[in-house]
VOVO-174818 format. One line per field, with one value per residue (C-alpha): x negated, y, z. Coordinates in Angstrom, 1 decimal, decimal comma, padded with zeros to 4 digits. Each point is the difference from the previous one (the first is absolute). Example, Ala and Ser with C-alpha at 12.3 -4.5 7.8 and 13.67 -1.06 7.14 Angstrom:
<recs>
xx	(-012,3 -001,4) $
yy	(-004,5 003,4) $
zz	(007,8 -000,7) $
</recs>
This chain:
<recs>
xx	(023,2 -000,1 003,5 -001,0 -003,5 -001,8 -002,1 000,2 -002,1 001,3 000,7 001,2 001,6 -000,9 001,9 003,5 001,6 -002,6 -002,8 -001,1 -001,6 -000,4 -002,3 000,7 -002,2 -001,7 -003,8 -002,3 003,0 -001,5 001,7 -003,0 -000,9 003,5 -000,4 -003,4 001,6 002,9 -002,4 -002,4 002,9 001,2 -003,6 -000,2 003,3 000,3 -002,3 -001,0 002,1 003,1 -000,4 -001,9 -000,6 -000,6 -000,9 000,0 -002,0 001,2 -000,6 -003,3 -001,7 001,0 001,2 -003,4 -001,1 002,3 -001,3 -002,0 002,9 000,8 003,7 -000,7 000,0 -001,3 -000,1 000,1 -000,7 001,3 -003,4 000,4 003,1 -000,5 000,0 003,0 002,0 -001,2 000,9 003,6 000,2 -001,3 002,7 002,7 -001,3 000,2 003,6 001,0 -001,7 001,6 003,4 -000,4 -001,5 003,1 002,3 -002,0 -000,4 003,4 -001,2 002,9 -001,8 -003,4 000,6 000,2 -003,1 -001,9 001,0 -000,8 -003,3 -001,0 000,9 -002,4 002,8 -001,1 -003,8 -000,4 001,2 -002,9 002,2 002,1 001,5 -001,6 -000,3 -000,6 -001,4 -000,1 -001,7 001,0 003,1 000,3 -003,5 000,7 003,2 -001,4 -003,1 001,6 003,5 000,4 -000,7 002,7 002,8 -001,9 -000,3 003,7 000,8 -002,3 001,8 003,4 -000,6 -002,8 001,5 001,9 -003,2 -002,4 -001,6 -000,2 -000,8 -001,6 -000,5 -001,1 001,3 -000,5 003,7 003,2 000,5 -003,0 001,9 002,8 003,4 000,0 -003,1 000,8 003,3 -001,9 -002,3 001,8 -003,1 -001,2 -002,3 -000,3 -003,2 -000,5 001,6 -001,2 003,5 002,2 003,1 -001,0 000,6 002,7 000,0 000,4 -001,3 -000,2 -002,0 -002,2 -000,7 -001,1 -002,6 -003,2 -002,4 -003,6 000,8 -000,3 002,2 002,8 003,4 003,6 001,9 003,5 001,4 -001,2 -002,7 -003,6 -002,7 -003,8 -001,7 -002,8 -003,5 -001,4 -002,6 -000,2 -002,7 002,4 -001,1 002,3 -002,8 000,6 -003,6 -001,4 003,2 -001,7 -002,7 002,6 002,2 -003,0 -000,7 003,6 -000,1 -003,3 001,5 003,1 -002,1 -002,4 002,8 001,7 -001,5 002,8 000,8 000,5 002,8 -000,1 -002,0 001,3 -001,0 -001,3 000,1 -003,5 -002,2 -000,9 002,3 -001,4 002,4 -000,8 002,2 003,0 002,5 -000,9 002,1 001,9 000,8 003,0 001,5 003,3 -001,7 -002,3 -003,8 -001,9 -002,2 -000,9 001,4 002,3 -000,6 003,3 -000,4 -003,4 001,8 -000,5 001,4 001,5 000,6 003,0 -000,3 002,9 002,6 -002,0 -002,2 -001,9 -002,8 -002,0 -003,3 -001,4 -003,3 -003,2 -003,3 -001,2 003,4 000,5 002,1 -002,0 -000,4 003,8 000,4 -002,5 001,8 003,4 -001,5 -001,4 003,3 001,9 -002,4 000,4 003,8 000,6 -001,4 -001,4 003,2 002,1 -001,8 -002,5 -001,8 -000,8 -002,7 -000,7 -003,4 -001,8 -002,7 -000,5 000,3 002,2 -002,3 000,5 002,7 002,6 -000,7 -000,4 002,9 002,4 -001,6 002,0 -001,7 -002,6 -000,1 -003,2 000,7 002,8 000,1 000,4 002,5 002,2 000,0 000,8 002,8 001,5 000,0 001,6 002,8 000,6 000,0 002,7 002,1 -000,2 001,3 002,8 003,4 001,8 003,7 001,3 -001,5 002,3 000,6 -001,5 -003,2 -000,2 000,3 -002,5 -002,3 -000,2 000,2 -003,9 -002,7 -003,8 -002,3 000,6 -002,2 -001,9 -001,5 -002,7 -001,4 -002,9 -000,9 003,2 -001,1 -002,5 002,8 002,6 -001,9 001,0 -000,8 002,5 001,1 000,2 002,6 002,4 001,5 001,2 002,1 003,4 -000,5 -001,0 003,6 000,1 -003,5 001,4 002,4 -002,7 -002,7 -002,4 -001,6 -002,2 -002,7 -001,5 -002,8 -001,1 -002,0 001,9 -001,4 002,7 002,4 002,9 -000,2 -000,5 003,2 001,8 -001,8 002,6 -001,2 -000,6 003,1 002,1 -001,7 000,7 003,6 000,4 -001,0 -003,6 -001,6 -003,6 -002,9 -001,5 -003,6 -002,4 000,3 000,4 003,2 000,3 001,2 003,4 002,5 -001,1 002,4 003,2 -000,9 -003,5 -003,1 -003,5 -002,3 -003,6 -000,2 -002,6 -000,5 002,9 002,3 003,2 003,7 002,1 003,3 002,9 003,8 000,3 -002,6 -000,1 -003,5 -002,6 -003,7 -002,0 -003,6 -000,7 -001,8 -003,7 -001,4 -003,6 -002,6 000,3 003,8) $
yy	(056,9 003,4 001,0 -000,5 001,5 -002,9 -003,1 -003,3 -003,1 -002,6 -003,2 -003,3 -002,7 -003,5 -001,8 000,2 -000,3 002,3 -002,4 -000,4 002,9 001,0 003,0 001,2 002,4 000,8 -000,4 001,6 001,0 -001,4 -003,4 -001,9 002,7 -000,1 -003,7 000,5 002,7 -002,4 -002,9 002,2 001,7 -003,4 -000,8 003,1 -000,6 -003,8 -002,9 -002,8 -002,2 002,1 000,5 -001,8 001,1 -002,2 002,2 -000,6 002,8 000,3 003,8 001,8 -002,0 002,3 -002,7 -001,6 002,7 -001,5 -003,5 000,4 001,1 -002,6 000,4 -001,1 -003,7 000,3 002,2 -001,7 001,6 -000,9 -001,5 -002,7 -002,0 -002,7 002,5 001,7 -003,2 -001,0 003,4 -000,2 -003,7 001,0 002,6 -002,3 -002,7 002,3 000,8 -003,7 -001,0 002,9 -000,9 -003,5 001,4 002,2 -002,9 -002,3 002,5 001,6 003,4 002,0 003,0 001,5 002,5 -002,9 -001,5 003,3 000,3 -003,5 000,0 003,3 -001,5 -002,9 -002,6 -001,2 -000,6 -002,2 002,6 001,9 002,1 003,1 002,1 -001,1 002,4 -001,2 003,1 000,1 003,0 000,0 -002,1 000,2 -001,5 -002,6 -001,3 000,0 -002,0 -002,3 -000,5 -003,2 001,9 002,6 -002,3 -000,8 003,7 000,4 -002,8 001,5 003,3 -001,6 -002,0 001,9 002,8 -002,3 -001,7 002,9 -000,4 003,2 000,8 003,3 000,7 002,8 000,5 002,5 000,0 -001,4 -002,1 -002,1 -001,5 -002,3 000,9 -003,2 001,2 003,7 -000,6 -001,6 003,0 002,9 001,9 002,1 002,9 001,8 001,7 002,0 -002,0 -000,2 001,0 001,8 -001,5 -003,4 001,3 -001,8 002,7 003,3 000,9 003,7 -000,5 -002,5 002,5 002,5 -002,3 001,7 -001,7 -000,6 -000,3 -003,7 -000,9 002,5 -001,5 -000,2 -002,2 -001,4 003,1 002,0 001,9 000,4 -001,7 -000,1 -003,3 000,0 -001,2 -003,1 001,8 001,1 002,7 003,0 000,7 000,1 -000,1 -002,7 -000,1 -002,2 -001,9 -003,4 000,7 001,3 -003,0 -002,3 001,9 -000,4 -003,8 -000,3 002,0 -002,3 -003,1 001,0 000,9 -003,4 -002,9 -002,5 -002,4 001,4 -000,8 -003,6 -000,1 -001,4 -003,6 -001,0 -003,4 -001,5 -000,9 -003,2 -001,8 -003,2 -002,9 -001,0 002,9 -001,4 -002,2 -003,7 -002,1 -001,6 003,2 001,3 -002,9 001,8 002,7 -002,2 000,4 003,3 001,1 003,6 003,3 002,5 003,7 001,2 -001,2 -001,7 -003,2 -003,6 -000,9 -003,5 -002,3 -002,2 -003,0 -001,8 002,4 001,1 -003,0 001,9 002,5 001,6 001,9 002,3 001,8 000,6 -001,5 000,7 001,4 -002,6 -002,7 -003,0 001,4 000,2 -003,6 -001,2 002,0 -001,5 -003,5 000,6 001,4 -003,0 -002,4 001,9 000,0 -003,6 -003,3 -002,3 -002,1 003,2 001,5 -001,0 002,2 -000,6 002,4 000,9 001,7 000,0 002,5 -002,0 003,1 -001,8 -002,8 -000,9 002,7 -002,7 -002,3 -003,6 -000,9 002,1 -000,4 -002,4 000,6 002,3 000,7 001,6 -000,7 -000,3 -003,8 -000,2 002,8 -001,9 -003,1 001,8 002,1 -003,1 -001,4 003,2 -000,4 -003,5 001,1 002,7 -002,5 -002,5 002,5 001,3 -000,5 -003,2 000,1 -001,5 002,7 001,5 003,7 -000,2 -001,5 002,8 002,6 -001,7 -001,1 -003,3 -002,3 -000,1 -000,2 000,5 002,9 003,2 000,5 003,2 000,4 002,7 000,9 002,5 001,6 -001,0 001,5 -002,9 -002,6 001,3 000,0 -000,4 -003,7 -000,5 000,7 -002,8 001,9 000,3 -003,4 001,4 002,8 -001,8 -001,0 003,5 001,1 -002,9 000,5 001,5 -002,9 -002,7 001,7 001,1 003,5 001,6 002,6 001,1 002,6 001,3 002,9 003,3 000,2 -001,2 -000,6 001,9 -002,3 -003,1 000,6 -001,4 -003,3 -002,6 -000,8 003,6 001,2 -002,5 000,8 003,7 -000,7 -001,9 003,2 -000,7 002,2 001,1 002,3 002,3 000,8 002,3 000,0 001,9 002,2 -000,4 -003,6 001,5 -001,4 -003,3 -000,7 001,9 003,6 -000,2 000,6 -000,8 002,9 000,3 -000,7 -001,2 -003,8 -001,5 003,0 -000,8 000,5 -002,7 -000,6 -002,0 -000,1 000,8 002,8 001,6 001,1 001,3 000,6 -002,4 -001,2 -003,7 -001,5 -000,7 -003,4 -000,1 -002,3 -002,5 -000,2) $
zz	(008,6 -001,7 001,2 003,6 -000,7 001,6 -000,8 001,8 000,2 -002,5 001,8 -001,4 002,2 -001,2 002,8 -001,7 -003,4 -001,6 001,0 -003,6 -001,9 -003,6 -001,0 -003,6 -001,8 -003,3 -000,7 002,6 002,2 003,1 000,3 001,2 002,5 001,4 000,6 001,7 002,2 000,9 001,0 001,9 001,8 001,2 000,9 002,3 001,7 000,2 000,9 -002,4 002,3 -001,0 -003,7 -002,8 -003,6 -003,0 -003,1 -003,7 -001,8 -003,6 000,0 000,1 002,7 002,8 002,3 000,1 002,4 002,6 -000,1 003,2 002,1 002,6 -000,9 -003,6 -000,7 -003,5 -003,1 -003,4 -003,3 -003,5 -000,7 002,6 -001,0 002,6 002,8 -001,5 000,0 003,5 001,4 -001,3 001,2 003,4 000,5 -001,3 002,3 003,0 -000,9 -000,4 003,3 001,8 -001,3 001,4 003,2 000,6 -000,5 002,3 002,9 -000,2 -001,0 -001,4 -001,5 -000,8 002,9 002,4 -001,5 000,4 003,7 000,9 -001,8 001,6 003,4 -000,7 -000,2 -003,5 000,5 -003,1 -002,5 -001,6 -002,3 000,9 -002,7 -003,3 -003,0 -003,5 -001,8 -003,8 -001,6 -003,7 -000,3 -003,7 -000,5 002,6 -001,5 -003,6 001,0 002,6 -001,2 002,0 003,3 -000,7 001,1 003,2 000,9 -000,7 002,4 002,7 -000,4 000,1 003,2 001,6 002,0 002,3 000,8 000,2 -003,4 -002,1 -003,6 -001,1 -003,7 -002,3 -003,5 -002,8 -000,9 001,6 -003,1 000,9 003,0 -000,8 001,5 002,2 001,8 -000,1 001,8 002,9 000,4 001,7 001,1 -002,9 -000,7 -003,3 -001,0 -003,1 -002,9 -003,5 -001,1 002,5 -001,7 001,5 003,5 002,0 002,8 -001,8 -003,5 000,7 003,2 -001,9 -002,7 002,7 001,5 -001,0 -002,4 001,0 003,7 000,9 003,0 -000,8 -000,5 001,3 002,4 -000,4 001,9 -003,1 002,0 -001,0 002,0 000,1 000,8 002,5 -000,8 001,6 002,1 003,7 -000,2 -000,3 -003,6 -003,0 -002,6 -002,6 -001,2 002,8 000,7 -000,6 002,6 002,4 -000,4 000,6 003,3 001,0 -000,7 002,0 002,9 000,2 -000,4 002,7 002,3 -000,2 001,9 -000,4 -002,8 -003,5 -002,3 -001,2 -003,3 -003,2 -000,3 -003,4 -001,6 000,6 -003,0 001,7 002,5 001,7 -000,5 003,6 001,2 -001,7 001,8 -000,3 -002,3 002,8 002,0 -002,0 -001,9 -000,3 -002,2 -002,0 -000,2 000,4 -002,9 000,9 001,3 -001,7 -000,5 001,4 003,6 -000,1 001,1 -001,2 -003,4 -000,1 -003,0 000,7 -002,4 001,7 -001,5 -003,1 -001,1 -002,7 000,6 -002,9 000,3 -002,7 000,0 -001,9 000,9 003,5 001,0 002,8 -001,7 001,1 003,5 000,3 -001,2 002,6 002,7 -001,0 000,0 003,5 001,3 -001,4 001,7 003,3 -000,2 -001,0 001,2 -002,7 000,2 -000,7 -002,9 -002,7 -002,5 -003,7 -001,3 -003,6 -000,1 -003,3 001,2 003,2 002,1 002,6 000,9 003,7 000,3 000,9 002,9 -001,0 002,3 -002,1 -003,5 -002,1 -003,4 -001,4 -003,8 -001,3 -003,6 -002,5 -000,1 003,8 000,0 -002,5 002,1 003,2 -001,5 -001,5 003,6 001,3 -002,7 001,1 003,6 -000,7 -002,0 002,8 002,5 -002,2 001,6 -001,0 -001,3 003,3 002,2 002,6 000,5 003,5 -001,4 -002,5 002,7 002,3 -002,9 001,8 -003,0 -000,1 002,5 000,0 -000,4 -002,0 -003,0 -000,7 -003,5 -000,1 -003,4 -000,5 -003,3 -001,7 -003,3 -000,2 000,7 -002,5 -003,4 -003,6 000,3 002,7 003,5 002,7 001,9 -003,0 000,9 003,3 -001,6 000,1 003,6 001,3 000,9 002,5 001,5 003,3 000,5 -000,5 002,1 -002,7 000,1 -002,7 000,5 -003,3 -000,7 -003,3 -001,5 -000,5 -003,5 -002,4 002,9 -001,6 -003,1 002,1 001,8 -003,1 000,2 001,1 003,5 001,0 -001,6 001,9 003,3 -000,6 -000,8 003,3 001,9 000,8 002,6 -000,6 000,4 -002,7 000,8 -001,9 -003,7 -003,2 -000,1 -003,8 000,6 000,8 002,5 001,5 002,9 000,0 -000,8 001,6 -002,1 000,9 000,7 001,2 003,7 002,5 000,4 001,9 -000,5 -001,8 -000,4 001,6 -001,8 001,3 -000,1 003,7 000,4 -003,5 -000,7 002,5 000,1 002,2 000,8 -000,1 002,9 -000,8 000,9 001,1 -001,6 002,8 -000,7) $
</recs>
């Protein structure tokens, strides 16, 4: 404040409307250092019980120095896309759960939540005020365009529930107006072009070059950012070592629980940890866990009787079919469901209990016979002309078990010489009504062309749900707008009309299963 001839400590209040922050500055203006100062200032004045930080480092790697702070739940770099997605999903999950928690417990504001939590009235809540910190917003949104909308949603709903967004950008133009309007807390460092300033262009032009950390605040006053160090030195040369000492000091001084870490989707998830087939019949059968909430993913074949699986060799296709067969046999008694298996490579031998196995087709001739029987079965169950509206609603014009048709390696079944399933095409629209469900797996190689084969094309037209496992991206869109990409075994994108598309990990059966 030159007119008053005094300098004051620059404070920022994150508890109100300015709870989000944007730091804008040109190259080497000190943006990452400001973020480190912000996080370490919170770490020195608040406990890990009160504030938690989840960081995305798309700048110069400066935030990695904070990863050992007990207040920091995780730091993800641009080189770790899985951790980036999980970090954003974790913060979004905190917001969604807290919104429901407020409604359930009659909490009217984040202020009430803070008071009650500080008083120990909410012992089961591990999160306080949560900060999503993105260093390098321009790089983040260009590389993870799909996550930009999620961050917008967090910024729009977060302040009322104690979830904050802090971003850095090289220019204001990098931040869309929808997000910028939500961020009232702003700091301007030295800009590449003073004409880009939204505070005062003359003041921006007077910010000295070559002095990282100098900038202006919305009041059109200059400021100088502090360094993330507590040794009374202002030398920038050994800042990395000084920050490391600060982090160690805070970590050694805190004996309580640290901020909850970002949970990653496991590379191997035992199928035994999934709900049994009979536990949640209203949701369907569980096949794995999703990336967003690490909760079970269910396939509901009652509402959507077609499920397609695509993946390259050793991507986990057959394991998934074996898991589905096991879940079906757990959910239904033999009198309620029978299974027909098409398995030319004989990889599903003994995957279906004898009590539930109706037919097993290891070759084309057997497959032709069994699919002819399935066609007759569907024709027999088709509603007659004298059926009543009540019978149509209740589906009570037929009785007996449901029929599940599970086909592995479909590319071996549908060949130039014929396709045993082609005779079912005209009956597929009525599969749900007559109690017939289809689970079909094929190689991802050539999948985009195979979708024009009559059976697959009709199934896709009928809104089939499915899973795209690891494969070659050059195949193009396989299900909806989802393309295959290299992934670990069992990892895939689940696609359905209800859920859209989401990354998941399929439950892995053991050898004894």
